[in-house]
C-alpha positions in Angstrom: 132.8 47.8 90.6 136.4 48.6 89.9 138.8 49.3 92.9 142.3 50.7 93.0 144.7 50.0 95.8 148.2 51.1 96.9 150.9 48.6 97.7 154.6 49.3 98.1 154.1 53.0 97.2 152.5 52.2 93.9 148.9 52.3 92.7 147.5 49.0 91.6 144.3 47.9 89.8 141.7 48.0 88.8 140.2 44.9 90.4 136.6 43.9 91.0 135.0 43.0 94.3 135.8 39.4 94.1 139.5 40.0 93.3 139.7 42.5 96.1 138.3 39.9 98.5 140.9 37.4 97.2 143.7 39.9 97.8 142.5 40.5 101.3 142.2 36.8 102.1 145.7 36.1 100.7 147.2 38.8 102.8 148.5 40.8 99.9 146.4 43.7 101.3 144.8 44.4 104.7 142.1 46.5 106.2 144.5 49.5 106.4 145.4 49.4 102.7 144.4 52.6 100.9 141.8 52.0 98.3 139.8 54.1 95.9 136.8 53.6 93.6 134.6 55.8 91.5 132.3 57.8 93.8 134.8 58.2 96.7 136.1 61.7 97.3 139.5 60.5 98.7 141.6 57.4 99.1 140.5 55.6 102.3 141.6 52.5 104.3 139.7 49.4 103.1 138.0 49.1 106.4 136.4 52.5 105.9 135.8 52.4 102.2 134.3 48.9 102.3 133.2 47.9 105.8 131.8 44.6 104.5 135.1 43.3 103.2 135.6 39.8 104.5 138.5 40.1 106.9 139.0 40.1 110.7 138.3 43.5 112.3 141.3 45.7 113.1 142.2 46.1 116.7 140.9 49.2 118.3 144.5 50.5 118.9 145.4 50.1 115.3 142.2 51.8 114.1 142.8 54.7 116.4 146.4 55.0 115.2 145.2 55.4 111.6 142.5 58.0 112.2 142.2 61.4 113.6 139.6 62.5 116.1 137.3 63.4 113.3 137.6 59.9 111.7 139.6 61.0 108.6 142.6 58.8 107.7 146.0 60.3 108.6 148.0 57.6 106.8 149.7 57.8 103.5 148.2 59.5 100.4 148.9 58.7 96.8 150.6 61.4 94.6 148.4 62.1 91.5 151.5 62.7 89.4 154.0 59.9 90.3 151.6 57.5 92.0 153.9 57.0 95.1 152.7 57.1 98.7 153.5 60.0 101.0 152.4 61.3 104.3 150.0 64.3 104.2 152.7 66.4 105.8 154.8 65.9 102.6 152.1 66.5 100.1 149.6 69.2 99.1 146.0 68.8 98.3 144.3 70.1 95.1 140.6 69.3 95.0 140.5 65.6 95.7 144.1 65.0 94.5 147.3 64.9 96.5 150.7 65.9 95.0 154.1 65.3 96.6 156.6 68.1 97.0 158.8 66.8 94.2 155.9 66.8 91.7 154.4 70.1 92.9 156.1 72.3 90.3 155.2 70.1 87.4 151.6 69.8 88.6 151.1 73.5 89.1 152.6 74.2 85.7 150.1 71.9 84.1 147.3 73.6 85.9 148.5 77.0 84.7 148.6 75.7 81.1 145.1 74.2 81.5 146.3 70.7 81.0 145.0 67.7 83.0 147.2 66.3 85.7 149.0 63.1 84.8 149.1 59.9 86.8 146.2 57.9 85.5 143.9 55.8 87.6 141.9 57.3 90.3 142.8 61.0 90.3 145.1 61.4 87.3 143.7 62.3 83.9 146.6 61.0 81.9 144.9 57.9 80.6 141.4 59.3 79.9 139.8 59.6 76.5 138.3 63.0 75.8 134.9 62.9 74.1 135.0 64.3 70.6 132.7 66.5 68.7 130.4 63.9 67.2 129.8 61.9 70.4 129.0 65.1 72.2 126.7 66.0 69.3 124.9 62.7 69.8 124.5 63.4 73.6 123.2 66.9 72.8 120.7 65.5 70.3 119.3 63.1 72.9 119.0 65.9 75.5 117.3 68.0 72.9 114.7 65.4 72.4 114.0 65.2 76.1 113.7 69.0 76.3 111.6 69.0 73.2 109.1 66.6 74.8 109.0 68.4 78.1 109.0 72.0 76.9 108.6 72.0 73.1 105.3 70.2 72.8 103.5 72.3 75.4 104.9 75.5 73.8 103.6 74.4 70.4 100.2 73.6 71.8 99.9 77.0 73.6 101.1 78.9 70.6 98.8 77.1 68.3 95.9 77.7 70.6 96.7 81.4 70.9 97.0 81.7 67.1 93.6 80.0 66.6 92.0 82.4 69.0 92.9 85.3 66.8 90.5 86.4 64.1 91.6 86.2 60.5 94.1 88.9 59.5 94.4 90.2 63.1 97.9 91.2 64.1 99.4 89.6 67.2 98.5 91.5 70.3 100.5 92.2 73.5 99.2 89.0 75.2 100.4 86.9 72.3 103.8 88.5 72.3 104.0 88.2 76.1 103.2 84.5 75.8 106.1 84.0 73.3 108.5 85.8 75.7 107.3 83.7 78.6 107.8 80.5 76.7 111.3 81.5 75.8 112.1 82.2 79.5 110.5 78.9 80.6 112.5 77.0 78.0 115.8 78.7 79.0 115.1 78.2 82.7 114.3 74.5 82.2 117.6 74.0 80.2 119.7 75.6 82.8 117.9 73.7 85.7 118.3 70.4 83.8 122.0 70.8 83.0 122.7 72.1 86.5 121.0 69.3 88.4 122.3 66.5 86.1 125.9 67.6 86.0 126.0 68.6 89.7 124.3 65.4 90.8 125.5 62.7 88.4 128.3 64.4 86.3 126.3 63.8 83.1 123.0 64.5 81.5 120.8 61.7 80.2 122.3 62.2 76.8 125.8 61.9 78.1 124.9 58.9 80.1 123.5 57.3 77.0 126.7 57.7 75.1 129.0 56.9 78.0 130.6 60.3 78.7 130.7 62.6 81.7 131.8 66.1 82.7 134.8 66.5 85.1 137.2 69.1 86.4 140.8 69.3 85.0 142.0 67.1 87.9 139.3 64.5 87.2 137.1 65.5 90.2 133.3 65.9 90.0 131.9 69.3 89.1 130.1 71.2 91.9 126.5 72.4 91.6 127.8 76.0 91.3 130.2 75.1 88.6 127.4 73.2 86.8 125.1 76.2 87.1 127.8 78.5 85.5 128.5 75.9 82.8 124.7 75.7 81.9 124.7 79.4 81.1 128.0 79.1 79.3 126.5 76.3 77.3 123.8 78.7 76.0 126.6 81.1 75.0 128.3 78.3 73.0 125.1 78.0 70.9 125.1 81.6 69.9 126.7 82.9 66.7 126.2 79.8 64.5 127.2 77.3 67.2 130.8 78.2 67.0 131.3 77.6 70.7 130.4 73.9 70.1 132.4 73.6 66.8 135.7 74.5 68.4 135.7 71.2 70.3 136.5 69.5 67.0 139.8 71.4 66.9 140.8 71.5 70.5 143.5 69.1 71.8 141.3 68.1 74.8 138.0 68.4 72.8 136.8 71.4 74.8 133.9 73.5 73.7 133.7 77.2 74.6 131.8 76.5 77.8 134.5 74.0 78.8 137.1 76.7 78.4 135.1 79.1 80.4 134.4 76.7 83.3 137.7 74.7 83.2 135.8 71.4 82.6 136.5 68.4 80.4 134.1 65.9 78.8 135.6 62.4 79.0 134.6 58.8 78.4 133.6 56.9 81.6 
């Protein structure tokens, strides 16, 4: 597991668990050092983010001084733009990112232009690699196979059975047409539910996990279930009119498809 930590107003890392323990034992960091890893919503003191870290417990007075009544850290936060430490009173929060007063105009301008905030590391998106058209095509192909097994095969069996039940030369009746419509609705519903759950819960479908990419917001934060739900419907829209909504990813600077533009998301390598 990769960790980032803040020392002297600068973001450091990544380091693994063993390296983090070594830094702790050597005194280069302590239990109040702000750390972050993938899966944490915000930077947190080491004692809170990793209670099992091998160091003596912090005195009760020190712990109380670094936390509010609700248990949230009130210490320094790291600016997503410049990477320096500031108190929360001198920074603004956007999603899971904090931005200092000096970087605020640049940060907001980037958001207005639809660009990802800089800064790299935990919150910044400056060092990420955007997933291109072909890797996303591979992910979509894998997801298509999954949906084909779950939905496609039963649909074929049902349609074949309905067709065999008709006498030779008989035109499809209302029941047969209704079955076709029902299968289309079920297929669409499954696709929306699948994409909503996987993106909202894990940030990636099985296909995206297989190729090592995930869906994030412009600031690098995880998409919500509501955003994932809207993106699932926008994904269907991208497939209309000769799949132009998908093809535009090949020509976009941040490799965004139509549904990424609509929902302000990005697909990046993990």
